[in-house]
C-alpha positions in Angstrom: -0.1 0.0 0.0 0.9 3.5 -0.7 1.0 5.9 1.9 -1.3 9.2 1.3 1.5 11.4 2.8 3.8 10.2 -0.3 1.0 10.3 -2.7 0.1 14.0 -1.5 3.9 14.8 -1.8 3.9 13.3 -5.5 0.7 15.4 -6.5 2.2 18.8 -5.3 5.5 18.0 -7.3 3.4 17.0 -10.2 1.1 19.8 -10.1 3.9 22.1 -9.7 5.8 20.7 -13.1 2.4 21.1 -14.7 2.3 24.9 -13.6 5.8 25.3 -14.8 5.0 24.0 -18.3 2.1 26.0 -18.5 4.1 29.3 -17.5 7.0 28.4 -19.9 4.4 28.1 -23.1 2.6 31.5 -22.0 6.2 33.3 -22.2 6.6 33.9 -18.6 10.4 32.9 -18.6 11.4 35.1 -15.7 8.9 33.2 -13.1 9.9 30.0 -14.5 13.6 30.8 -13.8 12.9 31.8 -10.3 10.5 28.6 -10.1 13.3 26.5 -11.2 15.8 27.8 -8.5 13.2 27.2 -5.7 12.5 23.9 -7.2 16.2 22.8 -7.5 16.0 23.0 -3.6 12.5 21.7 -2.7 12.6 18.5 -4.8 15.6 16.9 -3.3 14.3 17.9 0.3 11.3 16.5 -0.3 12.5 13.3 -1.9 14.8 12.7 0.8 12.1 13.4 3.5 9.7 11.2 2.0 11.8 8.4 1.5 13.2 8.6 5.2 9.5 8.5 6.5 8.8 5.7 4.2 11.6 3.5 5.5 10.9 4.6 9.0 7.4 3.8 8.9 7.4 0.5 7.0 10.8 -1.1 8.1 9.2 -2.0 11.5 
């Protein structure tokens, strides 16, 4: 079974990626660049946090 927390985090990340694609098509390049800088920090932190949570709760 997949944990709802992990599914929620994944949904948020996918939503942000879709918003970034839409903004890129509209030509809002400055905002997309700022978004990319923020995502470069948030995505690894989210991934490692979800991984630690998953292993901490399902290993025992």
